[in-house]
Each structure stands twice: as C-alpha cells, then as structure tokens.
PAMAR-65204 format. One record per residue: residue in three letters; x, y, z negated of N, C-alpha, C in turn. Coordinates in pm, whole numbers, padded with zeros to 5 digits, always signed. Example, Ala and Ser with C-alpha at 12.3 -4.5 7.8 and 13.67 -1.06 7.14 Angstrom:
BEGIN
Ala+01319-00569-00780+01230-00450-00780+01320-00330-00780Ser+01285-00225-00708+01367-00106-00714+01290+00003-00787
END
This chain:
BEGIN
Met-12784-15533+04883-12854-15405+04904-12953-15402+05006Lys-12925-15474+05125-13011-15475+05238-13136-15554+05193Lys-13138-15650+05108-13249-15721+05046-13330-15636+04974Lys-13277-15550+04886-13344-15454+04807-13400-15360+04899Phe-13333-15310+04997-13390-15200+05069-13520-15247+05128Lys-13521-15365+05189-13628-15436+05266-13756-15435+05169Ile-13726-15461+05040-13836-15464+04948-13894-15345+04914Ile-13788-15246+04887-13831-15115+04833-13905-15026+04948Phe-13838-15023+05065-13887-14945+05166-14040-14966+05189Pro-14093-15094+05205-14234-15088+05232-14319-15053+05129Ile-14260-15055+04999-14339-14995+04882-14338-14851+04879Leu-14217-14796+04927-14225-14647+04926-14324-14586+05040Val-14326-14665+05150-14421-14628+05253-14567-14660+05210Cys-14589-14743+05134-14731-14784+05084-14762-14659+04984Val-14679-14636+04891-14706-14523+04796-14726-14385+04864Cys-14647-14359+04975-14669-14240+05047-14805-14238+05101Phe-14852-14345+05167-14979-14348+05230-15091-14321+05134Ile-15062-14392+05020-15160-14380+04900-15173-14233+04869Val-15051-14174+04845-15060-14038+04804-15122-13932+04919Ile-15101-13951+05039-15148-13869+05130-15300-13908+05154Ala-15358-14027+05133-15484-14064+05147-15566-13986+05016Phe-15513-13998+04900-15569-13926+04806-15582-13772+04820Ile-15477-13720+04866-15472-13570+04907-15591-13539+05006Ile-15591-13623+05115-15691-13614+05222-15839-13622+05163Ile-15854-13727+05079-15988-13741+05012-16015-13650+04920Phe-15911-13577+04841-15959-13471+04746-15981-13329+04826Ser-15908-13317+04945-15943-13202+05017-16075-13223+05082Val-16114-13324+05133-16235-13349+05207-16343-13304+05106Arg-16331-13391+04975-16440-13376+04875-16454-13216+04824Lys-16329-13153+04818-16346-13013+04777-16413-12906+04870Asn-16368-12938+05008-16445-12868+05121-16597-12893+05118Ile-16626-13023+05080-16789-13052+05087-16835-12969+04961Lys-16778-12986+04838-16826-12912+04725-16823-12763+04744Asp-16724-12700+04815-16712-12563+04822-16795-12509+04915Lys-16866-12604+05012-16965-12549+05106-17073-12465+05039Thr-17123-12516+04933-17219-12447+04848-17168-12359+04742Val-17195-12222+04750-17147-12128+04664-17270-12079+04568Lys-17249-12108+04446-17361-12075+04351-17325-11924+04278Val-17410-11836+04298-17390-11719+04268-17492-11652+04163Ala-17445-11586+04063-17543-11523+03947-17532-11381+03971Phe-17636-11304+03951-17646-11155+03925-17706-11137+03800Tyr-17629-11073+03706-17679-11055+03571-17700-10907+03546Gly-17815-10871+03498-17845-10748+03454-17849-10624+03556Leu-17846-10661+03674-17825-10562+03773-17953-10510+03826Ser-17969-10399+03883-18093-10341+03944-18137-10418+04070Gln-18259-10406+04117-18308-10469+04226-18224-10422+04350Asp-18185-10277+04361-18124-10231+04476-17985-10299+04471Leu-17904-10305+04368-17778-10381+04378-17791-10523+04391Cys-17907-10600+04353-17911-10736+04389-17936-10759+04535Gln-18002-10666+04592-18029-10679+04745-17911-10627+04812Ala-17844-10517+04787-17734-10458+04865-17608-10564+04872Ile-17570-10607+04766-17440-10690+04764-17457-10822+04849Pro-17567-10886+04820-17565-11016+04890-17587-10996+05065Gln-17634-10864+05086-17637-10855+05238-17500-10829+05308Glu-17405-10833+05218-17268-10807+05273-17166-10934+05259Phe-17249-11045+05223-17171-11162+05211-17136-11210+05348Val-17036-11316+05331-16983-11377+05452-17096-11440+05530Asp-17108-11417+05660-17207-11470+05743-17156-11594+05805Asp-17148-11704+05759-17094-11829+05800-17190-11962+05779Glu-17246-12014+05889-17331-12119+05876-17274-12242+05790Lys-17151-12234+05787-17087-12352+05707-17089-12318+05562Ile-17131-12219+05519-17135-12183+05369-17278-12170+05344Ile-17315-12241+05238-17445-12238+05178-17443-12164+05058Ile-17527-12043+05053-17508-11950+04922-17629-11977+04832Gln-17641-12000+04715-17758-12007+04626-17742-11887+04534Tyr-17859-11839+04513-17851-11702+04420-17949-11734+04309Asp-17909-11677+04179-17991-11666+04051-17982-11512+04019Phe-18089-11471+03977-18087-11324+03954-18128-11324+03793Leu-18030-11297+03701-18074-11305+03567-18094-11165+03492Ala-18201-11146+03416-18221-11023+03377-18150-11001+03235Asp-18128-10873+03189-18076-10830+03089-18115-10918+02953Gly-18029-10928+02865-18079-11011+02739-17989-11113+02698Asn-18023-11209+02614-17945-11330+02575-17917-11413+02688Leu-17772-11452+02680-17723-11536+02803-17616-11628+02735Asp-17649-11745+02764-17540-11873+02716-17434-11870+02836Leu-17314-11814+02786-17200-11822+02868-17146-11952+02898Gly-17179-12045+02818-17137-12197+02842-17202-12245+02957Thr-17330-12216+02959-17415-12254+03084-17385-12196+03210Ile-17335-12061+03205-17281-11994+03306-17167-12042+03383Thr-17074-12084+03303-16951-12141+03337-16962-12279+03412Lys-17063-12351+03365-17108-12490+03417-17174-12490+03564Lys-17261-12372+03565-17370-12378+03667-17318-12302+03794Tyr-17249-12185+03772-17219-12094+03879-17072-12089+03932Asp-17029-12038+04048-16900-12036+04107-16856-11885+04082Met-16933-11802+04082-16915-11652+04068-17041-11578+04018Ile-17007-11465+03947-17110-11377+03888-17077-11228+03896Phe-17187-11153+03926-17164-11016+03941-17266-10961+03828Ala-17187-10854+03753-17263-10802+03637-17195-10675+03602Trp-17255-10584+03538-17169-10472+03485-17068-10514+03403Asn-16935-10438+03403-16829-10463+03319-16871-10441+03179Gly-16836-10551+03105-16864-10510+02965-16852-10657+02880Glu-16929-10687+02784-16901-10803+02690-16908-10938+02771Val-17004-10932+02876-17027-11054+02940-16906-11085+03024Thr-16876-10997+03122-16765-11025+03210-16620-11038+03133Gln-16608-10978+03015-16481-10988+02956-16471-11113+02874Asn-16578-11175+02832-16578-11308+02785-16575-11418+02885Leu-16627-11404+02983-16622-11505+03107-16475-11501+03170Ser-16427-11406+03165-16275-11382+03245-16172-11458+03159Lys-16207-11509+03030-16110-11577+02944-16088-11722+03014Ser-16175-11773+03083-16161-11888+03140-16184-11892+03297Ala-16163-11762+03363-16203-11768+03506-16079-11784+03587Glu-16107-11789+03716-15994-11804+03806-15934-11652+03842Lys-15805-11644+03882-15751-11524+03898-15794-11459+04021Ile-15819-11336+04030-15854-11263+04146-15739-11273+04244Pro-15752-11302+04365-15643-11293+04464-15571-11177+04473Ala-15455-11160+04488-15361-11059+04482-15403-10968+04600Lys-15431-11025+04723-15461-10961+04854-15602-10872+04830Ile-15681-10912+04729-15799-10829+04710-15768-10727+04617Leu-15691-10731+04542-15639-10628+04419-15570-10515+04482Glu-15502-10553+04579-15419-10453+04670-15506-10335+04740Asn-15633-10358+04746-15714-10261+04801-15770-10171+04722Ile-15734-10175+04586-15800-10084+04484-15674-10024+04400Pro-15714-09908+04336-15621-09824+04254-15577-09928+04135Ile-15437-09905+04095-15378-09982+04002-15462-09968+03843Ser-15521-09855+03831-15595-09837+03719-15724-09932+03705Leu-15770-09986+03825-15890-10062+03820-15851-10216+03844Arg-15727-10246+03828-15694-10374+03865-15694-10462+03734Asn-15757-10592+03748-15747-10688+03642-15724-10816+03695Glu-15666-10910+03644-15640-11039+03709-15769-11127+03706Tyr-15861-11109+03627-15981-11198+03605-16115-11140+03624Tyr-16124-11017+03658-16245-10970+03701-16216-10831+03781Val-16303-10817+03868-16273-10683+03966-16379-10601+03999Pro-16376-10477+03985-16490-10397+04024-16525-10381+04169Ile-16671-10375+04206-16705-10361+04335-16755-10221+04357Leu-16814-10159+04251-16873-10031+04274-16846-09939+04111Leu-16850-09813+04131-16831-09745+04002-16946-09654+03970Asp-17011-09645+03851-17104-09555+03798-17017-09454+03710His-17077-09362+03649-16980-09270+03574-17075-09183+03470Phe-17040-09182+03341-17105-09095+03248-17045-08946+03253Glu-17111-08872+03286-17066-08725+03324-17126-08601+03253Met-17041-08492+03252-17100-08382+03207-17143-08304+03330Ala-17265-08237+03319-17295-08131+03435-17298-07989+03374Phe-17234-07915+03444-17217-07766+03374-17269-07674+03480Lys-17351-07575+03444-17439-07476+03517-17341-07378+03585Thr-17337-07376+03711-17222-07300+03778-17235-07156+03754Asp-17365-07102+03747-17352-06955+03733-17337-06909+03603Leu-17334-07006+03474-17295-06976+03359-17159-06985+03349Ile-17095-07070+03400-16938-07055+03402-16892-06921+03457Glu-16960-06862+03561-16915-06727+03606-16943-06623+03493Lys-17072-06638+03438-17116-06536+03348-17022-06536+03213Thr-16993-06658+03161-16926-06677+03045-16759-06645+03048Gln-16722-06688+03202-16581-06656+03227-16499-06766+03149Ile-16571-06869+03123-16507-06977+03046-16514-07114+03138Asn-16407-07186+03151-16408-07315+03237-16406-07422+03130Pro-16532-07484+03126-16553-07594+03007-16477-07707+03027Gln-16436-07735+03168-16359-07851+03183-16206-07855+03141Glu-16168-07745+03087-16015-07719+03071-15988-07795+02938Ser-16061-07807+02848-16043-07859+02725-16159-07870+02639Phe-16160-07950+02532-16276-07982+02440-16305-07840+02376Gln-16209-07774+02323-16233-07635+02272-16297-07545+02375Ser-16246-07553+02492-16321-07462+02619-16476-07491+02633Phe-16484-07644+02620-16619-07690+02634-16724-07629+02515Thr-16675-07642+02386-16757-07587+02295-16761-07432+02277Asp-16659-07369+02326-16663-07211+02361-16772-07194+02454Phe-16776-07262+02567-16863-07244+02658-17030-07248+02612Leu-17050-07359+02517-17179-07385+02469-17219-07275+02379Gln-17114-07214+02307-17147-07106+02213-17182-06971+02288Glu-17105-06946+02402-17120-06833+02475-17265-06843+02551Ser-17292-06956+02587-17413-06970+02664-17551-06966+02599Lys-17524-06964+02467-17645-06938+02365-17731-06793+02398Gln-17661-06704+02458-17726-06572+02481-17787-06575+02617Tyr-17780-06694+02684-17843-06699+02814-17954-06808+02838Val-17940-06925+02742-18041-07037+02747-18074-07080+02607Phe-18176-07150+02603-18239-07188+02471-18166-07310+02429Ser-18119-07413+02512-18051-07521+02476-17929-07531+02550Pro-17801-07486+02504-17681-07496+02577-17640-07632+02634Phe-17678-07733+02523-17642-07874+02558-17786-07951+02557Phe-17773-08044+02659-17915-08134+02646-17873-08271+02694Thr-17937-08373+02632-17926-08512+02688-18058-08566+02630Tyr-18100-08684+02682-18232-08740+02636-18199-08866+02534Gly-18200-08840+02414-18163-08949+02324-18252-09049+02286Ser-18391-09034+02347-18491-09148+02351-18435-09259+02414Asp-18349-09246+02510-18290-09359+02586-18170-09415+02506Glu-18186-09527+02449-18088-09576+02351-17957-09592+02417Arg-17952-09626+02530-17804-09642+02603-17755-09507+02629Met-17825-09395+02658-17769-09262+02675-17722-09215+02543Leu-17798-09233+02435-17763-09188+02306-17630-09258+02255Leu-17607-09386+02278-17499-09458+02254-17376-09400+02335Ala-17407-09391+02447-17296-09349+02544-17233-09216+02507Leu-17330-09140+02467-17298-08988+02448-17196-09002+02322Thr-17233-09068+02210-17140-09055+02098-17007-09132+02135Gly-17006-09239+02223-16893-09301+02246-16793-09201+02328Ser-16873-09138+02429-16790-09038+02502-16702-08920+02417Phe-16782-08885+02305-16737-08774+02210-16616-08844+02143Val-16620-08978+02097-16505-09039+02027-16399-09053+02127Glu-16413-09095+02237-16298-09086+02351-16246-08950+02368Ala-16316-08851+02367-16272-08709+02394-16191-08670+02281Leu-16231-08710+02151-16159-08653+02037-16045-08742+02003Gly-16053-08885+02041-15947-08954+01989-15879-09046+02108Gly-15925-09032+02214-15843-09109+02325-15916-09261+02330Leu-15826-09328+02426-15865-09470+02447-15854-09551+02334Glu-15748-09537+02264-15745-09629+02132-15864-09602+02026Ser-15898-09498+02012-16010-09478+01920-16145-09530+01991Tyr-16164-09524+02117-16273-09576+02178-16294-09712+02177Lys-16173-09779+02197-16167-09948+02198-16178-09976+02045Asn-16122-09907+01962-16154-09950+01814-16289-09943+01769Leu-16349-09830+01827-16499-09831+01799-16581-09948+01849Ile-16543-09982+01981-16609-10096+02047-16595-10214+01940Glu-16473-10242+01887-16450-10365+01824-16526-10362+01681Leu-16554-10241+01625-16630-10217+01496-16767-10242+01514Met-16817-10205+01631-16948-10224+01665-16993-10366+01703Lys-16902-10427+01743-16919-10582+01767-16908-10655+01635Thr-16828-10615+01528-16806-10678+01412-16917-10657+01308Tyr-16969-10537+01300-17059-10490+01197-17205-10484+01248Glu-17288-10517+01160-17442-10514+01202-17515-10373+01169Asn-17455-10297+01086-17524-10172+01053-17434-10056+01050Leu-17487-09938+01093-17393-09821+01108-17325-09783+01005Asp-17385-09793+00870-17312-09766+00756-17191-09842+00717Asp-17179-09967+00766-17071-10067+00750-16944-10005+00831Phe-16961-09929+00913-16834-09894+01014-16822-09743+01035Cys-16911-09668+01026-16932-09525+01059-16804-09436+00985Asp-16753-09483+00870-16647-09413+00802-16504-09471+00817Ile-16503-09595+00908-16376-09650+00922-16291-09561+01031Gly-16172-09546+00998-16066-09462+01065-16053-09537+01203Leu-16057-09469+01321-16047-09504+01451-15903-09492+01507Asn-15832-09399+01445-15691-09374+01491-15602-09327+01377Glu-15474-09298+01399-15393-09261+01298-15418-09124+01226Asn-15498-09056+01304-15536-08913+01247-15661-08927+01160Gly-15718-09025+01162-15839-09046+01062-15961-09037+01117Leu-15976-09007+01264-16100-08977+01325-16176-09104+01302Cys-16309-09081+01268-16400-09180+01232-16549-09152+01313Tyr-16634-09230+01344-16744-09231+01410-16846-09127+01342Ala-16838-09121+01202-16903-09024+01131-16880-08892+01172Asp-16746-08865+01216-16710-08717+01253-16793-08692+01370Val-16812-08761+01472-16885-08729+01588-17039-08707+01548Leu-17085-08786+01471-17237-08799+01419-17250-08659+01339Asn-17159-08611+01270-17171-08498+01196-17178-08388+01286Met-17094-08378+01369-17078-08268+01477-17218-08262+01540Leu-17278-08362+01587-17421-08366+01658-17523-08329+01556Lys-17501-08354+01428-17606-08324+01327-17605-08170+01310Ile-17496-08102+01316-17479-07962+01303-17534-07889+01429Trp-17503-07939+01540-17540-07861+01668-17695-07809+01667Pro-17782-07878+01625-17925-07814+01630-17935-07705+01544Lys-17862-07698+01434-17866-07588+01342-17799-07473+01391Glu-17690-07506+01476-17619-07393+01545-17677-07359+01663Glu-17794-07399+01700-17866-07369+01836-17790-07409+01958Ile-17704-07515+01936-17622-07555+02060-17704-07682+02124Ile-17787-07748+02068-17853-07857+02117-18013-07856+02073His-18094-07889+02164-18237-07893+02120-18256-07982+01995Pro-18345-07921+01913-18378-07993+01783-18421-08121+01786Gln-18513-08153+01900-18561-08291+01922-18504-08370+02034Trp-18382-08344+02052-18319-08427+02175-18302-08559+02136Thr-18297-08615+02010-18303-08753+02002-18419-08824+02043Ile-18525-08764+02069-18657-08843+02127-18682-08772+02260Ala-18602-08690+02324-18631-08646+02443-18605-08741+02558Asn-18681-08716+02664-18658-08815+02788-18605-08739+02914Arg-18586-08802+03017-18520-08736+03142-18616-08638+03191Ile-18741-08659+03175-18847-08546+03223-18825-08419+03143Asp-18817-08439+03007-18776-08316+02934-18668-08245+02985Leu-18560-08325+03034-18434-08258+03065-18463-08175+03197Glu-18536-08244+03290-18591-08172+03411-18655-08034+03394Val-18748-08045+03275-18833-07933+03253-18749-07820+03210Phe-18662-07850+03117-18559-07739+03058-18475-07698+03161Ala-18404-07774+03244-18318-07743+03321-18385-07651+03445Ser-18505-07693+03485-18559-07625+03592-18604-07481+03559Asp-18625-07462+03429-18665-07337+03372-18531-07264+03342Asn-18414-07307+03384-18278-07245+03359-18257-07226+03210Gln-18308-07334+03126-18265-07325+02982-18164-07423+02940Val-18086-07469+03020-17988-07556+02995-17840-07519+03051Ala-17733-07526+02971-17606-07480+03023-17538-07612+03070Cys-17545-07724+02992-17478-07835+03029-17578-07949+02990Phe-17573-08061+03079-17639-08179+03048-17543-08301+03046Tyr-17585-08419+02982-17503-08529+02985-17580-08648+03058Thr-17537-08718+03143-17594-08831+03186-17505-08915+03285Asn-17547-09012+03359-17460-09094+03422-17498-09063+03589Leu-17411-09105+03669-17428-09098+03812-17570-09141+03851Ser-17603-09266+03819-17726-09335+03859-17851-09253+03828Glu-17844-09184+03699-17966-09106+03653-17955-08980+03723His-17826-08931+03737-17813-08791+03814-17887-08793+03957Arg-17878-08922+04010-17938-08927+04147-18094-08927+04148Lys-18141-08940+04025-18294-08935+04023-18355-08782+03982Ile-18264-08711+03955-18314-08571+03915-18330-08495+04046Lys-18424-08405+04045-18458-08332+04174-18329-08253+04215Tyr-18326-08241+04340-18217-08188+04405-18197-08028+04376Glu-18311-07975+04365-18321-07819+04323-18258-07781+04191Ile-18279-07890+04111-18218-07877+03979-18063-07899+03971Val-18034-08029+04018-17893-08067+04005-17795-07993+04091Ser-17854-07915+04210-17765-07832+04286-17712-07718+04216Lys-17757-07676+04095-17724-07573+04023-17613-07614+03930Phe-17577-07730+03915-17473-07803+03827-17378-07849+03906Ser-17244-07847+03834-17138-07926+03882-17097-08044+03788Ala-17101-08155+03846-17060-08264+03759-16926-08280+03736Ala-16869-08341+03600-16737-08344+03584-16706-08443+03465Lys-16597-08477+03437-16561-08566+03334-16562-08515+03193Met-16572-08580+03086-16586-08530+02946-16460-08442+02927Pro-16458-08304+02882-16329-08252+02842-16275-08328+02719Val-16137-08327+02708-16085-08391+02579-16004-08291+02507Val-15965-08330+02364-15903-08256+02292-15734-08271+02317Asn-15688-08376+02337-15551-08390+02372-15508-08467+02497Glu-15452-08401+02589-15429-08455+02719-15293-08543+02707Asp-15222-08529+02600-15116-08611+02588-15108-08746+02538Ile-15240-08788+02497-15256-08927+02467-15325-08991+02575Pro-15328-09126+02585-15397-09195+02684-15545-09184+02675His-15607-09167+02776-15753-09149+02786-15822-09233+02912Cys-15931-09276+02889-15992-09364+02977-16114-09296+03054Leu-16174-09340+03142-16297-09288+03213-16406-09364+03174Ile-16514-09326+03106-16624-09429+03068-16698-09435+03207Ala-16672-09536+03280-16743-09549+03419-16784-09705+03424Pro-16894-09734+03393-16948-09865+03415-16909-09910+03560Ser-16870-10036+03581-16850-10090+03700-16916-10211+03729Val-16970-10242+03855-17008-10354+03898-16915-10455+03940Asn-16889-10559+03840-16786-10643+03842-16813-10781+03914Cys-16714-10846+03950-16723-10992+03995-16624-11080+03912Val-16682-11193+03872-16575-11289+03803-16603-11414+03874Leu-16487-11472+03924-16470-11596+03985-16463-11722+03887Ile-16584-11782+03852-16584-11870+03760-16523-12002+03801Ser-16534-12040+03914-16471-12166+03958-16367-12142+04061Asp-16293-12235+04116-16197-12239+04216-16235-12239+04355Asn-16383-12234+04364-16454-12252+04509-16381-12147+04590Ser-16309-12218+04708-16239-12128+04804-16332-12035+04881Asn-16468-12063+04912-16553-11988+04969-16612-11864+04885Ser-16594-11874+04754-16624-11773+04677-16524-11659+04694Lys-16396-11701+04714-16301-11608+04736-16313-11535+04894Lys-16359-11600+04984-16391-11546+05101-16504-11434+05091Ile-16599-11482+05025-16721-11384+05001-16669-11252+04924Leu-16583-11277+04835-16535-11163+04737-16433-11070+04842Lys-16352-11138+04907-16262-11064+05005-16338-10974+05095Lys-16449-11016+05157-16523-10928+05246-16575-10818+05178Leu-16611-10810+05052-16674-10693+04979-16574-10592+04981Phe-16452-10622+04998-16330-10506+04972-16287-10454+05099Thr-16366-10492+05225-16327-10433+05346-16371-10294+05349Glu-16306-10215+05422-16346-10066+05421-16499-10044+05481Asp-16521-10132+05597-16672-10101+05625-16771-10141+05507Val-16742-10241+05447-16842-10301+05354-16854-10210+05226Gln-16747-10172+05175-16732-10070+05089-16811-09949+05105Thr-16784-09890+05239-16856-09779+05262-17006-09798+05276Arg-17052-09921+05319-17181-09939+05326-17253-09957+05191Leu-17190-10022+05092-17230-10053+04963-17237-09915+04891Ser-17169-09819+04912-17171-09693+04865-17286-09611+04905Asp-17306-09621+05036-17422-09569+05104-17553-09611+05062Lys-17574-09742+05036-17682-09801+04996-17713-09781+04837Thr-17605-09780+04761-17644-09767+04618-17609-09634+04556Met-17542-09528+04633-17514-09400+04599-17421-09408+04484Leu-17345-09520+04450-17239-09534+04354-17091-09508+04420Ala-17000-09499+04349-16860-09481+04393-16796-09598+04439Pro-16740-09607+04582-16645-09725+04617-16518-09740+04543Val-16460-09872+04553-16336-09869+04469-16221-09885+04573Ser-16252-09926+04706-16151-09932+04796-16084-09772+04831Tyr-15946-09793+04855-15882-09678+04877-15942-09591+04999Arg-15970-09665+05100-16004-09593+05224-16145-09582+05271Ala-16237-09645+05188-16376-09640+05222-16432-09499+05215Glu-16531-09467+05282-16601-09362+05269-16703-09338+05166Ala-16704-09248+05080-16804-09245+04947-16924-09172+05008Tyr-17036-09210+04938-17160-09173+04988-17162-09014+04977Asp-17116-08943+04880-17099-08795+04890-16976-08750+04794Ser-16972-08629+04778-16859-08573+04685-16867-08624+04555Leu-16994-08637+04496-16989-08694+04370-16944-08833+04356Ala-16987-08921+04437-16910-09063+04423-16777-09058+04463Asp-16727-08968+04538-16580-08953+04584-16514-08911+04460Asp-16556-08815+04390-16502-08753+04274-16460-08864+04171Val-16585-08944+04148-16567-09078+04046-16455-09161+04084Arg-16453-09179+04208-16328-09279+04259-16212-09211+04217Phe-16196-09081+04243-16062-09001+04229-16040-09007+04068Leu-16129-08969+04003-16107-08965+03851-16086-09123+03794Ala-16121-09213+03847-16085-09349+03804-15954-09386+03841Ala-15905-09351+03962-15781-09375+04002-15678-09316+03927Ser-15701-09180+03891-15613-09093+03821-15601-09116+03676Cys-15701-09183+03611-15703-09188+03468-15600-09275+03415Glu-15502-09257+03321-15399-09335+03286-15455-09449+03207Gly-15559-09441+03133-15617-09544+03067-15716-09632+03144Gly-15730-09614+03283-15842-09677+03355-15967-09645+03322Val-16062-09741+03350-16207-09724+03337-16250-09824+03227Glu-16345-09775+03142-16404-09880+03039-16554-09851+03046Pro-16613-09969+03004-16781-09965+03008-16835-09853+02889Asp-16964-09823+02898-17002-09765+02803-17047-09855+02680Leu-17092-09806+02576-17118-09875+02462-17225-09985+02466Phe-17331-09970+02564-17410-10063+02579-17356-10183+02642Asn-17280-10168+02751-17232-10269+02816-17115-10341+02739Ala-17028-10261+02678-16921-10319+02579-16958-10387+02475Val-17081-10371+02408-17118-10441+02282-17245-10503+02302Phe-17334-10434+02336-17475-10473+02344-17551-10553+02457Gln-17470-10592+02555-17526-10652+02682-17611-10770+02653Arg-17592-10851+02566-17660-10951+02538-17748-10957+02403Asp-17734-10823+02347-17809-10832+02209-17885-10685+02208Asn-17988-10680+02280-18076-10551+02278-18124-10524+02145Glu-18159-10616+02061-18215-10606+01933-18115-10517+01840Lys-17990-10566+01851-17890-10507+01757-17872-10345+01821Met-17869-10348+01957-17859-10204+02024-17979-10110+01960Thr-18105-10148+01950-18218-10082+01913-18185-10043+01771Leu-18141-10137+01696-18110-10111+01533-18013-10015+01527Ile-17907-10015+01597-17801-09914+01564-17840-09770+01622Ala-17917-09782+01714-17968-09640+01772-18072-09582+01694Asn-18142-09647+01631-18247-09595+01534-18189-09531+01408Gln-18065-09620+01365-18003-09576+01249-17922-09455+01286Ile-17877-09432+01399-17803-09313+01446-17906-09194+01437Arg-18025-09217+01498-18127-09102+01500-18161-09077+01358Gly-18166-09165+01249-18187-09149+01112-18087-09066+01054Tyr-17950-09081+01089-17848-09016+01024-17842-08878+01073Leu-17904-08849+01204-17882-08717+01261-18012-08629+01231Arg-18102-08687+01157-18210-08611+01112-18167-08519+00981
END
C-alpha cells in the first residue's frame, strides 16, 4: 500500500497542478479577450446612439468598439460571431438573437418590473403607441373614452358635432399605419390575437393570404379591423384622406381644433408643438374586454448579451443604476424602466406605470415585430392595406 501511495500521490499532485495551470491560463486568456467589448447598435436614432454609450463603464482597462448599423437587412449569423452585445428596438432581431444569447444577470432584472423581465433580452428605455384625447371635448361630451372601447367609439361619434375629424393619424407613415391596425387588433382580441397576427404576418407574403384567418376563439380576424377603418370615413369619424396624411397634416387639423383624438407614439408626440399637444391627454388604447390578458404596445430599446464577455455585463449593469436611468430618460425623453429612476416628465412616467401594470407585459409594434429586416415587405403590406381601405 505504501509503495502504491508513493506512486499515486505524485501523480495526483501533478494532475492537480496541471488542472490549476489550465484554469489560470484559461482565466488569463479570458480576461485578455474580455478586455475588448464589441458593441453593435442596430436601427437606433442618432440621439440614442449617442446617449447610451455616454453612460458606459468608464474604465481604462476596458476597450469598447462600436458599430452603428442602419435599418434593413442584417445577417444574424455575422452578428453572433462579431459582437459581444447589441442594442436594438425589441422585435424580430432581438428575439431571434436571444435564442443563442447569454442570460441576463438576475441582479439586473431585479431593477425592473416583472412584466418587463426576460432572461435573454432586457429593455433599457420604453416608447409607447398612444391615444391622445382632447381634454375639453371629454368635458363637453361627458364621455370618458379611456373606460372601454365602446366608450371610445361613443366619444368619437359625439365629437362629430364639434370637430371635422374626430379621429386622426398619419397613414402615409407605413409604420404608423401598421401600428394602428395592430393596436386595434390588440384592443379587440387581447394579447393572444396580437401575437397570432404577428405570426401570420411573418408567415404570409400578401394581405389576402392572412386577413381572413381567425386570430382567437371568437373568430376575430385582421379584416374586421380593416373593415372598421374602411367604414369610418363614411361615418365621418376619420378624415377621408388619412391613409396618405402626414404628421404636418395632423398638426394643422389639431391646431385648428378639428381633431378629438389622434394616434401616435411617444417619440413622435415629442415633435408636435406644445401649444397643440397641451390640449390633449395621452392614454393607452381602450380595450373591449378587460378580463382577458392584454399587452402594452410599447417598443423598447433592448440589449442582448451575445457572448459571455464579463465586461459586457459590467456595462449593462451600469445602465440600470438609478442615476443613469434618470439621465437616459432626460436625454431621450423616453420612459425609464428602473423602479426608482426619475422620468423625464409625466408622459414618460405614465408609460413606465402602464408597462409595469399590464398583465401581458409589453410587445413591439408590427414594424419591429415583423419587418425590422424586411422594409420591402413592410411597404408591400402597407400599400395593400391602403388599397383595401379605399
């Protein structure tokens, strides 16, 4: 036994030293590799591409390399090989990349509401597709359009005696046109219907191929929403040329007090003159049935950790500190996601509250969910929708 021990013990010691040496070498190599963090920004505005990097970890031991990628076709395989982390609007890109992504550290997710948490991609800031109701018409009609979808349509009907176009949005903007129809699907059929619509739009190439397919057990289909919008101009609820109108048209009609309600998103809301928007109160889309799960259609600037680079996690962690979230909201005028950060204003604060309180969480608009990398298909479907509504 003693002879065997004398032989085995040195071998075990050698093995231990080799294992420790490998661990040290691996650790050193990983530290060297992790020193450089390769970051991609995809489809984000210049303001966001400037504001977010300014809040990254200030550490001379970390080298950060940036690439700013425009909207359009993107090879996800190249992204996974080339970058350590990516910032993009939540949608088709982030959700596909998340399938092979690193998990978001639990300590980061603890900073945001449960409704916003996902193990593989995390929101930094929130936008929101909203309804804006003219406050003096709510008083005149004695109808609260936010109570239900029925109250909303009643409000529009009653407003006809006061304004030329009770409802307005600018359908020349393809993203806005699609977002509106998606919002109505969600309002009428809930989260299930909206997610089913997204899958149908991903699957089929033409409007006729999917518009009559049921989205829920009640038989709601996309054509129901389009038919409602087709009737509205005849009922004098919406401007007859709304599908080719732009944001300037909205400002003109609203400034002349000829609009009772308009549809836009928080980012675009910020561009409208204060003397106009100050007469309106922003709210989420009213729904038909509060008893079924609903989501908030609130595009979010998301981060996906593509590699296991430890410094990527340090960068991401800093973005969720209270001070940084407050500054990001101030710079971008979007809603913060952190519990305790101060929002830019009451509009941004309301979006954070709505996102936190929504049972179905937040979902991207149809552009981000379906067409992020295929603008040609988006234009095709949008033109088919305009043709349907004529």
